[in-house]
Structure formats: C-alpha cells, structure tokens
N, CA, C and O of each residue as an XYZ file, in Angstrom:
636
protein
N       0.842     -1.175      0.000
C       0.000      0.000      0.000
C       0.892      1.245      0.000
O       1.941      1.265      0.644
N       0.479      2.250     -0.705
C       1.260      3.483     -0.769
C       0.391      4.661     -0.341
O      -0.812      4.518     -0.120
N       1.018      5.816     -0.229
C       0.280      7.017      0.111
C      -0.681      7.360     -1.021
O      -0.397      7.075     -2.184
N      -1.835      7.980     -0.681
C      -2.758      8.416     -1.737
C      -2.164      9.578     -2.518
O      -1.176     10.185     -2.105
N      -2.781      9.874     -3.643
C      -2.360     11.018     -4.441
C      -2.475     12.295     -3.622
O      -3.371     12.413     -2.786
N      -1.580     13.254     -3.850
C      -1.629     14.512     -3.100
C      -2.950     15.241     -3.304
O      -3.512     15.233     -4.399
N      -3.433     15.864     -2.252
C      -4.611     16.704     -2.316
C      -4.161     18.170     -2.347
O      -4.681     18.979     -3.116
N      -3.196     18.487     -1.505
C      -2.640     19.836     -1.467
C      -1.442     19.881     -2.399
O      -0.541     19.048     -2.300
N      -1.429     20.841     -3.295
C      -0.354     20.912     -4.286
C       0.465     22.189     -4.193
O       1.272     22.477     -5.077
N       0.263     22.951     -3.132
C       1.029     24.175     -2.955
C       2.454     23.889     -2.515
O       2.791     22.749     -2.193
N       3.290     24.916     -2.500
C       4.695     24.761     -2.136
C       5.001     25.106     -0.692
O       5.927     24.534     -0.117
N       4.261     26.018     -0.085
C       4.662     26.528      1.225
C       3.766     26.150      2.379
O       3.992     26.608      3.498
N       2.766     25.337      2.150
C       1.830     25.038      3.224
C       0.860     26.184      3.418
O       1.004     27.242      2.805
N      -0.116     25.975      4.263
C      -1.128     27.003      4.511
C      -1.567     26.944      5.966
O      -1.377     25.937      6.649
N      -2.146     28.018      6.419
C      -2.677     28.069      7.772
C      -4.102     27.521      7.719
O      -5.007     28.193      7.225
N      -4.302     26.311      8.224
C      -5.630     25.700      8.132
C      -5.968     24.797      9.321
O      -6.999     24.125      9.303
N      -5.128     24.770     10.342
C      -5.395     23.924     11.506
C      -6.637     24.420     12.238
O      -6.935     25.615     12.242
N      -7.353     23.491     12.853
C      -8.526     23.825     13.651
C      -8.241     23.444     15.105
O      -7.612     22.421     15.377
N      -8.698     24.258     16.010
C      -8.498     24.007     17.433
C      -9.850     24.026     18.129
O     -10.671     24.909     17.883
N     -10.077     23.060     18.988
C     -11.293     23.024     19.803
C     -10.858     22.727     21.230
O     -10.393     21.621     21.506
N     -10.994     23.676     22.140
C     -10.568     23.434     23.519
C     -11.471     22.412     24.210
O     -12.636     22.256     23.846
N     -10.931     21.731     25.190
C     -11.718     20.720     25.900
C     -12.875     21.343     26.679
O     -13.783     20.637     27.117
N     -12.840     22.646     26.848
C     -13.907     23.346     27.570
C     -15.089     23.719     26.671
O     -16.080     24.266     27.155
N     -14.996     23.432     25.374
C     -16.092     23.766     24.460
C     -17.342     22.991     24.869
O     -17.249     21.815     25.220
N     -18.501     23.629     24.830
C     -19.729     22.920     25.207
C     -20.065     21.841     24.174
O     -19.619     21.917     23.029
N     -20.851     20.840     24.576
C     -21.242     19.811     23.613
C     -22.082     20.414     22.495
O     -22.757     21.425     22.682
N     -22.028     19.781     21.339
C     -22.832     20.235     20.210
C     -24.274     19.756     20.304
O     -25.183     20.377     19.753
N     -24.472     18.648     21.006
C     -25.837     18.133     21.150
C     -25.945     17.424     22.497
O     -25.057     16.666     22.886
N     -27.053     17.683     23.207
C     -27.313     17.062     24.504
C     -28.674     16.377     24.461
O     -29.671     16.975     24.055
N     -28.702     15.131     24.880
C     -29.949     14.358     24.931
C     -30.650     14.589     26.257
O     -30.023     15.019     27.226
N     -31.957     14.305     26.309
C     -32.718     14.441     27.551
C     -32.108     13.605     28.671
O     -32.212     13.967     29.843
N     -31.478     12.496     28.320
C     -30.841     11.618     29.308
C     -29.605     12.260     29.936
O     -29.102     11.793     30.958
N     -29.121     13.341     29.311
C     -27.889     13.977     29.768
C     -26.677     13.539     28.970
O     -25.610     14.140     29.096
N     -26.815     12.502     28.147
C     -25.709     12.115     27.269
C     -25.418     13.252     26.309
O     -26.322     13.982     25.901
N     -24.140     13.399     25.947
C     -23.760     14.488     25.056
C     -22.872     13.980     23.930
O     -22.272     12.909     24.013
N     -22.810     14.787     22.872
C     -21.904     14.488     21.767
C     -21.231     15.794     21.337
O     -21.878     16.827     21.166
N     -19.928     15.708     21.169
C     -19.123     16.834     20.672
C     -18.718     16.502     19.242
O     -18.157     15.436     18.988
N     -18.992     17.389     18.323
C     -18.625     17.199     16.923
C     -17.187     17.697     16.729
O     -16.978     18.858     16.377
N     -16.223     16.847     16.952
C     -14.820     17.251     16.858
C     -14.396     17.497     15.420
O     -13.740     18.495     15.122
N     -14.770     16.586     14.532
C     -14.463     16.740     13.102
C     -15.602     16.093     12.334
O     -15.824     14.887     12.445
N     -16.318     16.879     11.564
C     -17.425     16.352     10.774
C     -16.945     16.033      9.361
O     -15.877     16.471      8.935
N     -17.751     15.270      8.656
C     -17.425     15.000      7.261
C     -17.274     16.292      6.474
O     -16.417     16.384      5.594
N     -18.096     17.293      6.780
C     -17.982     18.588      6.096
C     -16.635     19.242      6.362
O     -16.043     19.834      5.459
N     -16.147     19.141      7.595
C     -14.900     19.826      7.931
C     -13.655     19.056      7.493
O     -12.552     19.603      7.522
N     -13.816     17.787      7.084
C     -12.666     16.976      6.646
C     -12.766     16.598      5.166
O     -12.108     15.663      4.708
N     -13.584     17.326      4.438
C     -13.808     17.032      3.017
C     -14.239     15.582      2.802
O     -13.853     14.942      1.824
N     -15.040     15.083      3.728
C     -15.598     13.748      3.599
C     -14.663     12.609      3.957
O     -15.022     11.445      3.779
N     -13.479     12.911      4.455
C     -12.505     11.847      4.740
C     -12.852     11.041      5.996
O     -12.704      9.819      6.010
N     -13.315     11.727      7.053
C     -13.676     11.031      8.292
C     -14.540     11.947      9.143
O     -14.657     13.143      8.872
N     -15.136     11.377     10.163
C     -15.854     12.117     11.193
C     -15.362     11.630     12.540
O     -15.152     10.431     12.723
N     -15.172     12.542     13.490
C     -14.703     12.187     14.823
C     -15.594     12.881     15.853
O     -15.792     14.095     15.806
N     -16.122     12.093     16.778
C     -17.083     12.596     17.754
C     -16.704     12.117     19.147
O     -16.244     10.989     19.324
N     -16.898     12.978     20.122
C     -16.695     12.607     21.532
C     -18.076     12.323     22.097
O     -18.910     13.222     22.199
N     -18.312     11.072     22.463
C     -19.609     10.616     22.956
C     -19.494     10.414     24.457
O     -18.696      9.593     24.910
N     -20.282     11.152     25.236
C     -20.240     11.063     26.701
C     -21.581     10.556     27.218
O     -22.633     11.119     26.916
N     -21.522      9.480     28.004
C     -22.723      8.853     28.535
C     -22.777      9.016     30.043
O     -21.759      8.909     30.728
N     -23.970      9.276     30.553
C     -24.179      9.315     31.991
C     -24.233      7.900     32.542
O     -23.972      6.941     31.816
N     -24.568      7.761     33.816
C     -24.541      6.446     34.454
C     -25.695      5.516     34.058
O     -25.616      4.310     34.291
N     -26.757      6.056     33.468
C     -27.889      5.212     33.088
C     -27.547      4.362     31.874
O     -26.730      4.757     31.043
N     -28.171      3.202     31.774
C     -27.949      2.306     30.634
C     -28.372      3.022     29.357
O     -29.482      3.547     29.267
N     -27.484      3.038     28.378
C     -27.796      3.668     27.092
C     -26.902      3.090     26.012
O     -25.845      2.526     26.297
N     -27.337      3.238     24.769
C     -26.564      2.780     23.628
C     -27.432      1.998     22.664
O     -28.476      1.472     23.049
N     -27.003      1.918     21.404
C     -27.807      1.253     20.372
C     -27.691     -0.271     20.421
O     -26.706     -0.821     20.914
N     -28.712     -0.929     19.902
C     -28.709     -2.381     19.731
C     -27.826     -2.760     18.538
O     -27.388     -1.885     17.792
N     -27.562     -4.064     18.353
C     -26.716     -4.494     17.224
C     -27.250     -4.029     15.865
O     -28.443     -4.104     15.570
N     -26.305     -3.545     15.056
C     -26.620     -3.020     13.729
C     -25.354     -3.056     12.884
O     -24.292     -3.466     13.352
N     -25.480     -2.620     11.631
C     -24.312     -2.492     10.758
C     -24.520     -1.331      9.809
O     -25.629     -0.817      9.660
N     -23.431     -0.925      9.171
C     -23.453      0.141      8.158
C     -22.900     -0.431      6.865
O     -21.953     -1.218      6.889
N     -23.471     -0.050      5.751
C     -23.010     -0.538      4.451
C     -21.880      0.317      3.861
O     -21.054     -0.185      3.099
N     -21.846      1.611      4.218
C     -20.912      2.511      3.531
C     -19.846      3.136      4.418
O     -18.948      3.809      3.912
N     -19.922      2.932      5.713
C     -18.954      3.545      6.622
C     -18.413      2.514      7.602
O     -19.116      1.586      8.002
N     -17.153      2.694      7.983
C     -16.586      1.938      9.094
C     -16.744      2.796     10.343
O     -16.915      4.012     10.265
N     -16.682      2.136     11.497
C     -16.823      2.850     12.763
C     -15.794      2.303     13.741
O     -15.613      1.091     13.858
N     -15.130      3.200     14.433
C     -14.159      2.807     15.452
C     -14.514      3.475     16.767
O     -15.075      4.570     16.799
N     -14.174      2.789     17.851
C     -14.449      3.263     19.204
C     -13.137      3.293     19.982
O     -12.385      2.319     19.976
N     -12.864      4.409     20.652
C     -11.704      4.520     21.530
C     -12.215      5.000     22.874
O     -12.712      6.120     22.984
N     -12.099      4.170     23.893
C     -12.655      4.471     25.206
C     -11.723      5.427     25.955
O     -10.526      5.174     26.087
N     -12.296      6.526     26.438
C     -11.542      7.531     27.179
C     -11.685      7.356     28.688
O     -10.698      7.428     29.419
N     -12.910      7.126     29.154
C     -13.190      7.000     30.585
C     -14.308      5.993     30.807
O     -15.201      5.848     29.973
N     -14.252      5.307     31.925
C     -15.313      4.388     32.288
C     -15.205      3.051     31.580
O     -14.167      2.699     31.019
N     -16.307      2.316     31.623
C     -16.393      1.012     30.978
C     -17.531      1.035     29.976
O     -18.668      1.347     30.331
N     -17.236      0.709     28.735
C     -18.240      0.671     27.676
C     -18.303     -0.748     27.138
O     -17.289     -1.299     26.711
N     -19.490     -1.341     27.156
C     -19.682     -2.662     26.568
C     -19.838     -2.480     25.059
O     -20.710     -1.741     24.603
N     -18.988     -3.155     24.292
C     -19.055     -3.072     22.832
C     -19.293     -4.469     22.277
O     -18.592     -5.421     22.621
N     -20.286     -4.571     21.420
C     -20.627     -5.841     20.777
C     -19.813     -5.955     19.498
O     -19.851     -5.063     18.650
N     -19.069     -7.062     19.358
C     -18.194     -7.235     18.192
C     -18.798     -8.161     17.138
O     -18.092     -8.624     16.242
N     -20.090     -8.429     17.240
C     -20.758     -9.319     16.301
C     -20.968    -10.711     16.859
O     -21.818    -11.453     16.368
N     -20.196    -11.079     17.891
C     -20.366    -12.390     18.515
C     -20.537    -12.296     20.024
O     -21.201    -13.141     20.625
N     -19.943    -11.274     20.645
C     -20.008    -11.155     22.096
C     -19.882     -9.697     22.523
O     -19.402     -8.850     21.770
N     -20.324     -9.426     23.749
C     -20.153     -8.113     24.355
C     -18.820     -8.109     25.092
O     -18.530     -9.011     25.878
N     -18.013     -7.085     24.830
C     -16.704     -6.939     25.457
C     -16.746     -5.698     26.333
O     -17.103     -4.621     25.857
N     -16.387     -5.829     27.608
C     -16.287     -4.655     28.476
C     -14.960     -3.969     28.201
O     -13.903     -4.459     28.601
N     -15.018     -2.826     27.510
C     -13.813     -2.088     27.161
C     -13.584     -0.983     28.193
O     -14.530     -0.456     28.778
N     -12.329     -0.647     28.403
C     -11.945      0.344     29.406
C     -10.991      1.356     28.771
O     -10.582      1.168     27.625
N     -10.626      2.419     29.482
C      -9.800      3.476     28.893
C      -8.557      2.933     28.183
O      -7.800      2.128     28.724
N      -8.386      3.406     26.958
C      -7.267      2.988     26.117
C      -7.620      1.862     25.160
O      -6.858      1.588     24.232
N      -8.765      1.197     25.362
C      -9.184      0.134     24.439
C      -9.747      0.742     23.164
O     -10.364      1.807     23.183
N      -9.522      0.044     22.058
C      -9.964      0.498     20.739
C     -10.608     -0.667     20.017
O     -10.100     -1.787     20.060
N     -11.724     -0.409     19.354
C     -12.415     -1.413     18.548
C     -12.708     -0.791     17.193
O     -13.239      0.316     17.113
N     -12.357     -1.512     16.117
C     -12.645     -1.062     14.754
C     -13.651     -2.014     14.124
O     -13.508     -3.233     14.222
N     -14.663     -1.458     13.479
C     -15.695     -2.239     12.803
C     -15.743     -1.804     11.337
O     -16.173     -0.689     11.040
N     -15.302     -2.679     10.408
C     -15.363     -2.324      8.984
C     -16.810     -2.262      8.488
O     -17.738     -2.683      9.179
N     -16.977     -1.739      7.299
C     -18.284     -1.698      6.662
C     -18.898     -3.097      6.695
O     -18.231     -4.082      6.380
N     -20.172     -3.177      7.077
C     -20.872     -4.454      7.140
C     -20.708     -5.194      8.449
O     -21.399     -6.185      8.681
N     -19.812     -4.742      9.314
C     -19.567     -5.438     10.576
C     -20.661     -5.176     11.600
O     -21.042     -4.031     11.841
N     -21.158     -6.248     12.198
C     -22.149     -6.112     13.262
C     -21.491     -5.500     14.485
O     -20.370     -5.863     14.841
N     -22.187     -4.572     15.127
C     -21.653     -3.934     16.315
C     -22.755     -3.222     17.093
O     -23.854     -3.002     16.584
N     -22.445     -2.876     18.309
C     -23.312     -2.089     19.177
C     -22.450     -1.608     20.335
O     -21.340     -2.101     20.534
N     -22.957     -0.651     21.092
C     -22.264     -0.259     22.320
C     -23.291      0.090     23.372
O     -24.426      0.453     23.063
N     -22.874     -0.026     24.628
C     -23.792      0.238     25.719
C     -22.999      0.569     26.974
O     -21.946     -0.013     27.238
N     -23.520      1.500     27.728
C     -22.969      1.758     29.050
C     -23.847      1.022     30.059
O     -24.938      1.484     30.391
N     -23.378     -0.103     30.536
C     -24.088     -0.908     31.537
C     -23.492     -0.742     32.925
O     -23.953     -1.376     33.874
N     -22.485      0.093     33.057
C     -21.655      0.109     34.264
C     -22.276      0.799     35.465
O     -21.853      0.561     36.597
N     -23.276      1.654     35.243
C     -23.810      2.443     36.347
C     -22.967      3.667     36.667
O     -23.276      4.412     37.597
N     -21.905      3.876     35.899
C     -21.005      5.025     36.060
C     -20.913      5.760     34.719
O     -21.153      5.152     33.676
N     -20.572      7.044     34.723
C     -20.370      7.742     33.456
C     -19.246      7.092     32.638
O     -18.329      6.488     33.194
N     -19.331      7.224     31.338
C     -18.302      6.708     30.431
C     -18.279      7.589     29.195
O     -19.303      8.154     28.809
N     -17.118      7.705     28.578
C     -17.061      8.438     27.321
C     -16.008      7.844     26.408
O     -15.067      7.179     26.843
N     -16.203      8.111     25.112
C     -15.340      7.527     24.094
C     -15.333      8.416     22.865
O     -16.162      9.311     22.702
N     -14.364      8.133     22.008
C     -14.326      8.757     20.701
C     -14.951      7.802     19.702
O     -14.682      6.601     19.735
N     -15.784      8.328     18.812
C     -16.349      7.576     17.698
C     -15.728      8.127     16.422
O     -15.751      9.334     16.182
N     -15.178      7.247     15.615
C     -14.547      7.644     14.352
C     -15.275      6.937     13.217
O     -15.419      5.715     13.233
N     -15.731      7.699     12.238
C     -16.396      7.155     11.060
C     -15.568      7.481      9.833
O     -15.078      8.601      9.685
N     -15.412      6.506      8.958
C     -14.698      6.750      7.697
C     -15.426      6.004      6.580
O     -15.752      4.825      6.722
N     -15.678      6.695      5.476
C     -15.476      8.129      5.269
C     -16.421      8.952      6.137
O     -17.233      8.413      6.889
N     -16.293     10.253      6.013
C     -17.004     11.190      6.888
C     -18.446     11.424      6.496
O     -18.769     12.446      5.890
N     -19.315     10.491      6.833
C     -20.747     10.641      6.576
C     -21.337     11.690      7.519
O     -20.742     11.977      8.558
N     -22.475     12.261      7.186
C     -23.084     13.303      8.027
C     -23.808     12.711      9.237
O     -25.038     12.720      9.286
N     -23.065     12.203     10.199
C     -23.658     11.553     11.366
C     -24.389     12.531     12.279
O     -25.205     12.110     13.099
N     -24.114     13.826     12.154
C     -24.778     14.811     12.997
C     -26.305     14.702     12.845
O     -27.035     14.770     13.834
N     -26.777     14.536     11.617
C     -28.218     14.395     11.382
C     -28.784     13.164     12.054
O     -29.917     13.172     12.534
N     -27.994     12.109     12.088
C     -28.424     10.891     12.769
C     -28.517     11.143     14.274
O     -29.539     10.846     14.894
N     -27.451     11.689     14.858
C     -27.439     11.948     16.297
C     -28.601     12.851     16.711
O     -29.277     12.591     17.707
N     -28.822     13.907     15.943
C     -29.845     14.885     16.296
C     -31.257     14.383     16.018
O     -32.217     14.890     16.599
N     -31.397     13.394     15.135
C     -32.716     12.846     14.822
C     -33.169     11.760     15.775
O     -34.360     11.451     15.826
N     -32.259     11.172     16.531
C     -32.620     10.072     17.437
C     -33.747     10.421     18.416
O     -34.635      9.594     18.624
N     -33.744     11.606     19.019
C     -34.827     11.906     19.965
C     -36.214     11.948     19.320
O     -37.219     11.845     20.024
N     -36.286     12.094     18.014
C     -37.574     12.189     17.322
C     -38.145     10.835     16.916
O     -39.263     10.766     16.405
N     -37.393      9.758     17.138
C     -37.843      8.437     16.688
C     -39.217      8.066     17.240
O     -40.019      7.466     16.523
N     -39.507      8.406     18.486
C     -40.779      8.047     19.101
C     -41.978      8.684     18.446
O     -43.083      8.149     18.539
N     -41.795      9.813     17.783
C     -42.920     10.490     17.131
C     -43.028     10.138     15.645
O     -43.924     10.632     14.960
N     -42.128      9.293     15.142
C     -42.148      8.902     13.730
C     -43.028      7.678     13.507
O     -43.154      6.809     14.369
N     -43.627      7.640     12.327
C     -44.352      6.434     11.927
C     -43.311      5.361     11.597
O     -42.127      5.663     11.446
N     -43.752      4.133     11.489
C     -42.836      3.054     11.127
C     -42.143      3.332      9.799
O     -40.956      3.048      9.643
N     -42.873      3.878      8.857
C     -42.311      4.193      7.540
C     -41.273      5.314      7.647
O     -40.223      5.250      7.007
N     -41.563      6.329      8.445
C     -40.618      7.431      8.635
C     -39.346      6.947      9.332
O     -38.238      7.345      8.972
N     -39.519      6.091     10.325
C     -38.365      5.544     11.047
C     -37.485      4.729     10.106
O     -36.260      4.850     10.132
N     -38.112      3.903      9.280
C     -37.360      3.100      8.314
C     -36.590      3.995      7.346
O     -35.431      3.719      7.034
N     -37.227      5.064      6.870
C     -36.560      6.002      5.955
C     -35.405      6.719      6.649
O     -34.364      6.957      6.037
N     -35.584      7.063      7.921
C     -34.536      7.727      8.691
C     -33.297      6.837      8.780
O     -32.183      7.284      8.508
N     -33.497      5.574      9.162
C     -32.358      4.667      9.299
C     -31.706      4.395      7.946
O     -30.480      4.315      7.864
N     -32.487      4.254      6.901
C     -31.932      4.042      5.562
C     -31.098      5.253      5.134
O     -30.006      5.093      4.589
N     -31.607      6.450      5.379
C     -30.884      7.672      5.022
C     -29.574      7.797      5.786
O     -28.638      8.444      5.317
N     -29.505      7.177      6.968
C     -28.307      7.271      7.808
C     -27.533      5.969      7.869
O     -26.776      5.737      8.811
N     -27.720      5.110      6.861
C     -26.906      3.897      6.699
C     -26.835      3.053      7.973
O     -25.764      2.600      8.377
N     -28.011      2.852      8.602
C     -28.074      2.054      9.824
C     -29.079      0.938      9.618
O     -30.259      1.183      9.364
N     -28.594     -0.303      9.731
C     -29.408     -1.488      9.485
C     -29.405     -2.358     10.731
O     -28.358     -2.867     11.131
N     -30.563     -2.532     11.343
C     -30.707     -3.268     12.592
C     -30.820     -4.770     12.330
O     -31.366     -5.193     11.311
N     -30.303     -5.561     13.252
C     -30.392     -7.022     13.124
C     -31.135     -7.602     14.324
O     -31.317     -8.816     14.409
C-alpha cells in the first residue's frame, strides 16, 4: 500500500489547523444527559472522516446491534467502561481500548456500568452523522415508515 495522491499541491503550506478546547460545550445534549461533541465532521474533513466525543451518563444507554453498508466505525474508550458488541459477544472495554468495525460489521455499544463513560467515535469516510445523532430523539414520534426512511438515510441497518 502506498500514500494516496496529493490533495494539497502548494509549495509553502497554509494556515488551516482547527483548534477546539476541551472546555467547548457539547454540540448536542440528549434528555438523558448524554452528550456528543462534533470534533471533526465530514464537512470539515472534506468527507474523509468524522470524529465525535460521545459522553454517557450512568444510566444504561446505547444502540442495539446493527451495521453500516458505507462507513466503518471505530471506538476509543476515554473513561469508564463501555460494553461493545463485536458481532459475537459483548466486550467490556476500558480506557485505552480500541475497537474497529469495517463496513458491514455487526456492532453495538452500551454503558451498563452504572457510572459515566465516554469515548471517541470515528467514522470513515465522513458521513453526516450529525443528522443521525440529532434525529434520534424524534424516533418516538415517527411512523414506522418514517423511522425506516430515517435509518436508511443514515446507513443504519438493525439485526
């Protein structure tokens, strides 16, 4: 494998770094108190990847087993214990653990610990996951057909 073709073709580099302090407020907060920080969206990375800081409170939360057809997803645990389903079993992951799920891979995550936990979620390529995160609270008011269209639009297939 080799490096991809150059994207930047200038000679001197450019000022384009982005900084987000750890004190920045979350971009989205759920009624449960769980939060998500949009560290790098597909829009901000020209579609290359998306990176999100997902923070869960002590209550049980997280999606059931599912897969994506067009994106891979990786999890890097920062604090607490996060149960991650790898397609065959639930693994209790702790700070410093990393799990990668390629396109089509069955996966899920859940905070069963009774304590707060947080992790980084990495998607490649950079799909617009913000719409998915922000649409989740509306699922209860959607018809079955609307819910199905929502999940299809966000490349989420439940098993």
